[in-house]
N, CA, C and O atoms as CSV, one atom per row, in Angstrom:
chain,resi,resn,atom,element,x,y,z
A,1,MET,N,N,108.743,87.624,109.733
A,1,MET,CA,C,107.240,87.731,109.408
A,1,MET,C,C,107.093,89.083,108.587
A,1,MET,O,O,107.562,90.211,108.736
A,2,ALA,N,N,106.233,88.488,107.644
A,2,ALA,CA,C,105.899,89.798,106.789
A,2,ALA,C,C,105.319,91.327,107.109
A,2,ALA,O,O,105.405,92.288,106.346
A,3,LEU,N,N,104.841,91.314,108.139
A,3,LEU,CA,C,103.835,92.349,108.968
A,3,LEU,C,C,105.054,93.541,109.122
A,3,LEU,O,O,105.101,94.703,108.718
A,4,PHE,N,N,106.024,92.694,109.904
A,4,PHE,CA,C,106.994,93.227,110.526
A,4,PHE,C,C,108.329,93.770,109.270
A,4,PHE,O,O,108.946,94.824,109.426
A,5,HIS,N,N,108.488,93.158,108.501
A,5,HIS,CA,C,108.810,93.393,107.067
A,5,HIS,C,C,108.435,94.884,106.371
A,5,HIS,O,O,109.197,95.775,105.997
A,6,SER,N,N,107.230,94.820,106.348
A,6,SER,CA,C,106.127,95.636,105.755
A,6,SER,C,C,106.311,97.050,106.269
A,6,SER,O,O,106.483,98.038,105.556
A,7,PHE,N,N,106.246,97.025,107.773
A,7,PHE,CA,C,106.049,97.783,108.646
A,7,PHE,C,C,107.643,98.773,108.616
A,7,PHE,O,O,107.718,99.999,108.531
A,8,THR,N,N,108.431,98.096,108.684
A,8,THR,CA,C,109.803,98.534,109.255
A,8,THR,C,C,110.269,98.947,107.446
A,8,THR,O,O,111.415,99.386,107.350
A,9,THR,N,N,109.747,98.871,106.558
A,9,THR,CA,C,110.042,99.405,105.014
A,9,THR,C,C,109.607,100.414,104.991
A,9,THR,O,O,110.425,101.333,104.937
A,10,LEU,N,N,108.125,100.777,105.019
A,10,LEU,CA,C,107.541,101.654,105.210
A,10,LEU,C,C,108.051,103.070,105.817
A,10,LEU,O,O,108.170,104.211,105.373
A,11,MET,N,N,108.349,102.268,107.356
A,11,MET,CA,C,109.080,103.466,108.372
A,11,MET,C,C,110.488,103.901,108.048
A,11,MET,O,O,110.877,105.033,108.337
A,12,ASN,N,N,111.265,102.999,107.443
A,12,ASN,CA,C,112.545,103.477,106.844
A,12,ASN,C,C,112.539,104.604,105.573
A,12,ASN,O,O,113.438,105.327,105.143
A,13,ARG,N,N,111.292,104.451,105.214
A,13,ARG,CA,C,111.237,105.493,103.819
A,13,ARG,C,C,110.976,106.879,104.855
A,13,ARG,O,O,110.855,107.896,104.173
A,14,TYR,N,N,110.867,107.128,106.320
A,14,TYR,CA,C,110.506,108.511,106.942
A,14,TYR,C,C,111.596,108.434,108.074
A,14,TYR,O,O,111.633,109.393,108.845
A,15,SER,N,N,112.262,107.663,108.216
A,15,SER,CA,C,113.221,108.042,109.520
A,15,SER,C,C,114.030,107.064,109.547
A,15,SER,O,O,113.620,106.189,108.784
A,16,ASP,N,N,115.073,106.753,110.101
A,16,ASP,CA,C,116.127,106.339,109.767
A,16,ASP,C,C,116.478,105.450,111.676
A,16,ASP,O,O,117.194,104.467,111.865
A,17,ASP,N,N,115.892,106.037,112.481
A,17,ASP,CA,C,115.374,106.487,113.301
A,17,ASP,C,C,115.244,104.816,114.399
A,17,ASP,O,O,114.289,104.750,115.172
A,18,LYS,N,N,116.267,103.602,114.340
A,18,LYS,CA,C,115.746,102.215,114.615
A,18,LYS,C,C,115.049,101.936,116.024
A,18,LYS,O,O,114.146,101.104,116.115
A,19,GLU,N,N,115.485,102.631,117.061
A,19,GLU,CA,C,115.097,102.207,118.140
A,19,GLU,C,C,113.541,102.902,118.147
A,19,GLU,O,O,112.784,102.425,118.992
A,20,MET,N,N,112.985,104.002,117.269
A,20,MET,CA,C,111.563,104.405,117.471
A,20,MET,C,C,110.769,103.353,116.547
A,20,MET,O,O,109.686,102.878,116.891
A,21,ILE,N,N,111.288,103.102,115.583
A,21,ILE,CA,C,110.662,102.150,114.872
A,21,ILE,C,C,110.432,100.837,115.019
A,21,ILE,O,O,109.550,100.268,114.376
A,22,ALA,N,N,111.130,100.285,115.799
A,22,ALA,CA,C,111.390,99.097,116.981
A,22,ALA,C,C,109.884,99.599,117.806
A,22,ALA,O,O,108.749,99.139,117.683
A,23,ASN,N,N,110.312,100.536,118.532
A,23,ASN,CA,C,109.189,101.235,119.621
A,23,ASN,C,C,108.025,101.089,118.895
A,23,ASN,O,O,107.178,100.385,119.445
A,24,TYR,N,N,107.726,101.570,117.776
A,24,TYR,CA,C,105.856,101.606,117.074
A,24,TYR,C,C,105.541,100.468,116.952
A,24,TYR,O,O,104.423,100.079,117.288
A,25,TRP,N,N,106.688,99.477,116.313
A,25,TRP,CA,C,106.123,97.942,115.790
A,25,TRP,C,C,106.103,97.389,116.974
A,25,TRP,O,O,105.005,96.833,116.995
A,26,ASN,N,N,106.625,97.186,117.985
A,26,ASN,CA,C,106.419,96.628,119.713
A,26,ASN,C,C,104.977,97.174,119.933
A,26,ASN,O,O,104.137,96.327,120.235
A,27,GLU,N,N,104.547,98.547,119.819
A,27,GLU,CA,C,103.261,98.973,119.719
A,27,GLU,C,C,102.051,98.291,119.241
A,27,GLU,O,O,101.089,97.944,119.926
A,28,ILE,N,N,102.251,98.119,117.763
A,28,ILE,CA,C,101.494,97.439,116.721
A,28,ILE,C,C,101.301,96.119,117.250
A,28,ILE,O,O,100.209,95.560,117.140
A,29,GLN,N,N,102.138,95.659,117.731
A,29,GLN,CA,C,102.375,93.875,118.040
A,29,GLN,C,C,101.686,93.703,119.417
A,29,GLN,O,O,101.057,92.680,119.691
A,30,ASN,N,N,101.843,94.861,120.370
A,30,ASN,CA,C,101.323,94.384,121.560
A,30,ASN,C,C,99.739,94.650,121.168
A,30,ASN,O,O,99.030,93.651,121.050
A,31,GLN,N,N,99.285,95.666,121.007
A,31,GLN,CA,C,98.032,96.144,120.718
A,31,GLN,C,C,97.338,95.051,120.185
A,31,GLN,O,O,96.472,94.524,120.883
A,32,TYR,N,N,97.590,94.593,118.983
A,32,TYR,CA,C,96.946,93.902,117.896
A,32,TYR,C,C,97.236,92.381,118.824
A,32,TYR,O,O,96.764,91.490,118.118
A,33,SER,N,N,97.687,91.903,119.816
A,33,SER,CA,C,98.033,90.814,120.196
A,33,SER,C,C,97.518,90.461,121.423
A,33,SER,O,O,97.882,89.466,122.050
A,34,GLN,N,N,96.717,91.213,121.767
A,34,GLN,CA,C,95.859,91.307,123.601
A,34,GLN,C,C,94.951,89.948,123.313
A,34,GLN,O,O,94.510,89.740,122.182
A,35,SER,N,N,94.771,89.283,124.116
A,35,SER,CA,C,93.967,87.865,124.057
A,35,SER,C,C,92.451,88.603,124.193
A,35,SER,O,O,91.673,87.655,124.299
A,36,SER,N,N,91.770,89.706,124.232
A,36,SER,CA,C,90.569,89.870,123.953
A,36,SER,C,C,90.349,90.328,122.773
A,36,SER,O,O,89.262,90.894,122.658
A,37,ARG,N,N,91.005,90.284,121.840
A,37,ARG,CA,C,91.025,90.185,120.394
A,37,ARG,C,C,90.448,88.931,119.567
A,37,ARG,O,O,91.066,87.890,119.788
A,38,TYR,N,N,89.364,88.831,118.645
A,38,TYR,CA,C,89.294,87.844,118.580
A,38,TYR,C,C,89.485,88.003,116.893
A,38,TYR,O,O,89.827,87.031,116.219
A,39,TYR,N,N,89.223,89.346,116.285
A,39,TYR,CA,C,89.289,89.231,114.726
A,39,TYR,C,C,90.179,90.208,114.434
A,39,TYR,O,O,90.710,90.121,113.327
A,40,HIS,N,N,90.566,91.361,115.317
A,40,HIS,CA,C,90.913,92.595,114.777
A,40,HIS,C,C,92.666,92.130,115.718
A,40,HIS,O,O,92.983,92.476,116.856
A,41,ASN,N,N,93.294,91.478,114.963
A,41,ASN,CA,C,94.637,91.137,115.443
A,41,ASN,C,C,95.571,90.975,114.392
A,41,ASN,O,O,95.379,91.360,113.238
A,42,LEU,N,N,96.459,90.473,114.754
A,42,LEU,CA,C,97.778,90.276,113.769
A,42,LEU,C,C,97.464,89.597,112.013
A,42,LEU,O,O,97.670,89.974,110.859
A,43,SER,N,N,96.984,88.657,112.561
A,43,SER,CA,C,96.194,87.880,111.318
A,43,SER,C,C,95.475,88.407,110.492
A,43,SER,O,O,95.535,88.269,109.270
A,44,HIS,N,N,94.449,89.305,111.354
A,44,HIS,CA,C,93.823,90.568,110.248
A,44,HIS,C,C,94.394,91.153,109.483
A,44,HIS,O,O,94.180,91.188,108.271
A,45,LEU,N,N,95.647,91.997,110.410
A,45,LEU,CA,C,96.848,92.935,109.602
A,45,LEU,C,C,96.915,92.262,108.257
A,45,LEU,O,O,96.628,92.603,107.110
A,46,GLU,N,N,97.470,91.021,108.908
A,46,GLU,CA,C,98.265,90.156,107.437
A,46,GLU,C,C,97.096,90.080,106.010
A,46,GLU,O,O,97.278,90.353,104.824
A,47,ASN,N,N,95.983,89.629,106.686
A,47,ASN,CA,C,95.293,89.468,105.673
A,47,ASN,C,C,95.087,90.851,104.669
A,47,ASN,O,O,95.363,90.961,103.475
A,48,MET,N,N,94.542,91.785,105.538
A,48,MET,CA,C,94.499,93.029,104.816
A,48,MET,C,C,96.044,93.413,104.394
A,48,MET,O,O,96.037,93.871,103.251
A,49,LEU,N,N,96.826,93.387,104.731
A,49,LEU,CA,C,98.196,93.378,103.796
A,49,LEU,C,C,98.083,92.806,102.539
A,49,LEU,O,O,98.200,93.387,101.460
A,50,ASN,N,N,97.792,91.349,102.788
A,50,ASN,CA,C,97.731,90.377,101.314
A,50,ASN,C,C,96.683,91.127,100.296
A,50,ASN,O,O,97.113,91.444,99.187
A,51,GLU,N,N,95.580,91.366,100.575
A,51,GLU,CA,C,94.405,91.981,99.797
A,51,GLU,C,C,94.943,93.248,98.987
A,51,GLU,O,O,94.888,93.401,97.767
A,52,PHE,N,N,95.558,94.259,100.086
A,52,PHE,CA,C,96.109,95.582,99.814
A,52,PHE,C,C,96.870,95.393,98.695
A,52,PHE,O,O,96.410,95.913,97.679
A,53,ASN,N,N,98.451,94.483,98.527
A,53,ASN,CA,C,99.316,93.986,97.809
A,53,ASN,C,C,99.015,93.779,96.693
A,53,ASN,O,O,99.802,94.127,95.813
A,54,ASP,N,N,97.378,92.937,96.241
A,54,ASP,CA,C,97.117,92.766,95.199
A,54,ASP,C,C,96.562,93.801,94.306
A,54,ASP,O,O,96.570,93.651,93.084
A,55,VAL,N,N,96.057,94.901,94.916
A,55,VAL,CA,C,96.044,96.049,93.769
A,55,VAL,C,C,96.654,97.111,94.295
A,55,VAL,O,O,95.915,98.070,94.517
A,56,GLN,N,N,97.985,97.246,94.609
A,56,GLN,CA,C,98.615,97.883,95.580
A,56,GLN,C,C,99.038,99.218,93.779
A,56,GLN,O,O,99.564,100.330,93.756
A,57,HIS,N,N,98.599,98.522,92.858
A,57,HIS,CA,C,98.807,98.818,91.297
A,57,HIS,C,C,98.106,100.312,91.085
A,57,HIS,O,O,98.465,101.399,90.632
A,58,LEU,N,N,96.753,99.680,91.741
A,58,LEU,CA,C,96.151,101.123,91.642
A,58,LEU,C,C,95.629,102.010,92.772
A,58,LEU,O,O,94.592,102.668,92.853
A,59,ILE,N,N,96.776,101.816,93.732
A,59,ILE,CA,C,96.808,103.068,94.564
A,59,ILE,C,C,97.875,103.951,94.230
A,59,ILE,O,O,98.962,103.508,93.861
A,60,GLN,N,N,97.621,105.277,94.341
A,60,GLN,CA,C,98.120,106.463,94.331
A,60,GLN,C,C,99.386,106.711,95.602
A,60,GLN,O,O,100.589,106.679,95.348
A,61,ASP,N,N,98.893,106.919,96.772
A,61,ASP,CA,C,99.594,107.115,97.905
A,61,ASP,C,C,99.574,105.907,98.790
A,61,ASP,O,O,98.943,105.836,99.844
A,62,TYR,N,N,100.325,104.955,98.266
A,62,TYR,CA,C,100.957,103.600,98.611
A,62,TYR,C,C,101.175,103.670,100.399
A,62,TYR,O,O,100.885,102.877,101.295
A,63,ASP,N,N,101.798,104.964,100.385
A,63,ASP,CA,C,102.023,104.739,101.886
A,63,ASP,C,C,101.091,104.846,102.785
A,63,ASP,O,O,100.990,104.179,103.814
A,64,SER,N,N,100.187,105.943,102.293
A,64,SER,CA,C,99.141,106.329,103.704
A,64,SER,C,C,97.974,105.117,104.109
A,64,SER,O,O,97.451,104.785,105.172
A,65,ILE,N,N,97.858,104.657,102.731
A,65,ILE,CA,C,97.245,103.443,103.096
A,65,ILE,C,C,97.491,102.293,103.782
A,65,ILE,O,O,96.728,101.614,104.469
A,66,LEU,N,N,99.001,102.109,103.436
A,66,LEU,CA,C,99.614,101.014,104.540
A,66,LEU,C,C,99.860,101.660,105.791
A,66,LEU,O,O,100.003,100.764,106.623
A,67,PHE,N,N,99.990,102.905,106.386
A,67,PHE,CA,C,99.870,103.523,107.595
A,67,PHE,C,C,98.349,103.003,108.077
A,67,PHE,O,O,98.060,102.226,108.987
A,68,ALA,N,N,97.599,103.621,107.260
A,68,ALA,CA,C,96.334,103.205,107.753
A,68,ALA,C,C,95.752,101.739,108.539
A,68,ALA,O,O,95.133,101.569,109.589
A,69,ILE,N,N,96.343,100.667,107.347
A,69,ILE,CA,C,96.306,99.102,107.654
A,69,ILE,C,C,96.677,99.078,108.420
A,69,ILE,O,O,95.748,98.818,109.184
A,70,PHE,N,N,98.184,99.238,109.379
A,70,PHE,CA,C,98.443,99.098,110.268
A,70,PHE,C,C,98.019,99.600,111.740
A,70,PHE,O,O,98.192,98.966,112.781
A,71,TYR,N,N,97.392,100.947,111.600
A,71,TYR,CA,C,96.723,101.782,112.742
A,71,TYR,C,C,95.040,101.809,112.587
A,71,TYR,O,O,94.232,102.510,113.197
A,72,HIS,N,N,94.851,100.965,111.724
A,72,HIS,CA,C,93.114,101.482,111.917
A,72,HIS,C,C,92.616,100.612,113.282
A,72,HIS,O,O,91.574,101.030,113.787
A,73,ASP,N,N,92.979,99.951,113.650
A,73,ASP,CA,C,92.214,99.374,114.753
A,73,ASP,C,C,93.190,98.781,116.169
A,73,ASP,O,O,92.943,97.964,117.056
A,74,ILE,N,N,94.400,99.657,115.848
A,74,ILE,CA,C,95.285,99.842,117.040
A,74,ILE,C,C,94.341,100.355,118.801
A,74,ILE,O,O,94.672,100.174,119.972
A,75,VAL,N,N,93.780,100.663,118.508
A,75,VAL,CA,C,92.920,101.152,119.909
A,75,VAL,C,C,91.584,100.194,119.481
A,75,VAL,O,O,91.232,100.144,118.302
A,76,TYR,N,N,90.972,99.547,120.392
A,76,TYR,CA,C,89.721,98.683,120.057
A,76,TYR,C,C,89.423,98.143,121.698
A,76,TYR,O,O,90.346,97.589,122.297
A,77,LYS,N,N,88.488,98.283,122.169
A,77,LYS,CA,C,87.749,97.747,122.972
A,77,LYS,C,C,86.533,97.010,122.406
A,77,LYS,O,O,85.551,97.484,121.835
A,78,SER,N,N,86.901,95.425,122.772
A,78,SER,CA,C,85.765,94.365,122.525
A,78,SER,C,C,84.649,94.352,122.911
A,78,SER,O,O,83.860,93.719,122.209
A,79,THR,N,N,84.160,94.964,124.043
A,79,THR,CA,C,83.214,95.502,124.499
A,79,THR,C,C,82.408,96.493,124.157
A,79,THR,O,O,81.228,96.400,124.495
A,80,SER,N,N,82.779,97.453,123.547
A,80,SER,CA,C,82.093,98.330,122.910
A,80,SER,C,C,81.168,98.029,121.243
A,80,SER,O,O,81.352,97.341,120.239
A,81,ASN,N,N,80.358,98.803,121.637
A,81,ASN,CA,C,79.412,98.570,120.123
A,81,ASN,C,C,79.475,99.851,119.191
A,81,ASN,O,O,78.777,100.148,118.222
A,82,GLN,N,N,80.422,100.446,119.728
A,82,GLN,CA,C,81.250,101.572,118.839
A,82,GLN,C,C,82.294,101.254,118.045
A,82,GLN,O,O,82.828,102.186,117.445
A,83,ASN,N,N,82.753,100.054,117.884
A,83,ASN,CA,C,84.344,99.867,117.610
A,83,ASN,C,C,84.076,100.073,115.831
A,83,ASN,O,O,85.033,100.698,115.372
A,84,GLU,N,N,83.111,99.740,114.814
A,84,GLU,CA,C,83.172,99.762,113.453
A,84,GLU,C,C,82.596,101.268,113.120
A,84,GLU,O,O,82.505,101.650,111.953
């Protein structure tokens, strides 16, 4: 999976703790895979990553933006009117 590979590659630049990295990935995967998510799901992250990869040469702090993509909607309540 491209998302998993991108995330682990990113995390490996900051830590060699494989268990911690796996735990963080599992948290992302579990949160974005909740049944109440229609749009803000793993497909949404993958689409964002694809768009980001097209312009990554224009970005100065690639890693910060990549972390933001992975975590931007990790906490999401579908019934809230304040999500966006």
